[in-house]
N, C-alpha and C positions, 0 to 999 in steps of 0.2 A: 247668857250664862257667864258667871265669873269663876275664875280658877284661883284657888289659894296657892301661893308658891313662896319660895324663900330663896334669897341670895345671901351669900357670905361676903361681907364687905369690910374694908378697913374702917376703923373708928373715924378717921379723918374724912373719908368719903361720906359716911353717914352724917357727920356734922355739917359738911358742905351742903348736902341735900336738904337737911332739916332747916338750915338757915335760909337757903334759897326758897324753900317751900313756904316758910313763914313770911318772908319778904313779899312773895308773890300771892300769898293767901290761897295756896293750892295744897293738895295733899302730896306727900312724898311719892305716892304711887303715880299721880299725874305727872310729876316731874320725871320720874323714871321712864314713863311711857314717852314723854316728849324727847328726852335725850337719846333714847333708843331709836326713835324715829329718825333722828339725825344720823345715828350710826348706820341705819339702813342705806342712807344715801352714799355711804362710803363703799358700796358693794364692789365697784370696779377695782378698788385698791385692796380691799380686805378679803375677798373670796380666795379660798385656798382649795386647790384641786386634790391635794393629797396631804397625808400626815395625820398625826394624832390630834385630838382635841387638847388645846392648851388651857391650863388652869392657872390661877393666881399662885404666887409663891406660897410655900407652906410654912410661913412664919408661925410660931406657936402662940404669939400674943398679938393684941391689937385688932382682932377680928370680932365681928358680931353678926349673927344671923339677922336679916331684915325680912320680915314677912310683909307680903303685899298681895292684893287681890286684883287681878286683871281680867279683862274680857277674853273669851275664848280666842277671838281673832288676834289679839295682842300676844297671847300665849303661843299661838301657832307661829306668828312671826318671830318671836324670840327663839323658839326651837329651831326654826329654819335658819336664823342667823347663826345659831350654835353650830348647826351642821355645815353650812356653807362657808362660814368664817373660821371654822374649826377652833372655836374658843368657847369656854363655858359661859353661860349667861352671866354668872357673877363677874367674870373677867370682862365681858362686854360692857356691863353696867359700870364697872370701875373705869374702864377706858373712856366711856361716854361722859362720866363725871369730869374726868380730867380734860377731855377735848371739847365738850359741848356745853357744860353747865353755864359758863360765863356768857356764851352767845345766847343761850336760852334766856338767861336773866335779862340781858340787854334787849333782846327782841320782845320779851313779854312785858317789859316796863316802858318801852317806847310806844309812841302812838302808832296804831295799826290802821291800815286801810281795810275796807271790806274784803278786798282780794286776798290780803294776808290772813284773814280770819279763817279761811277754809284750807288750812295747810296740815290736815290730819293724815299722817303717813299710813295708817292702818285701815283706811277706808276701803280700798279696792284690793281684793285678793281673790285670784281665780286659779283653780287647778284644771288642767286639761289632761286627759288620759288618752293615749294612742298606742295601739299595738302595731309594731312595724317589723314584719318578717319574724314574728315570734318573740320579739323583744318588747317589754313593757316600757313605754316612754311617758314620763310625767313632765308636764310643763307647769311651772309655777310662775304666776305673774304677780309682781309687787306693783300694783297700779295697772291701769288700762292702757293698751296701745292706742294711738290716735285713731287708727282704723280698727274698730272693734271686731270686724269680720275676720281678722287674722287669728282671733282666739277660737272661734267656732269653725271647725272643719266639717265639711259635708260628710255624711255617712257613706261608706263605700257602697257602690252599687247596685 
């Protein structure tokens, strides 16, 4: 299932995305998903345990809504990044354009090995619910641990 969503981006970021998408012969949406996957890998540095969600500056001009359609799993990841990084999805996309677009262009235009081809960041997503002394605990996995048994806990008693 696909989710229709919108981000608010600066004209310059939209232009960079569109030029890169044209060069790579992919959709703007595919490029957004790719650069956001790279943002996920910054989790150790970007995760914030408190504070408000940060948005982009509120300049009155130079902004445009960008509509795109992504799979449910990608939408869920974007929303989790919003929560854990405490940044709006629009801000995360803007940061990803600045930080990762060039690397994506370089990677996608260079020769790839078969090993590189399976680098899709949104493939493995697991939720685990546990109640611990009356507290509800959610574990969210972005990828699978090497030992898959650590995800599945035996039912109590």
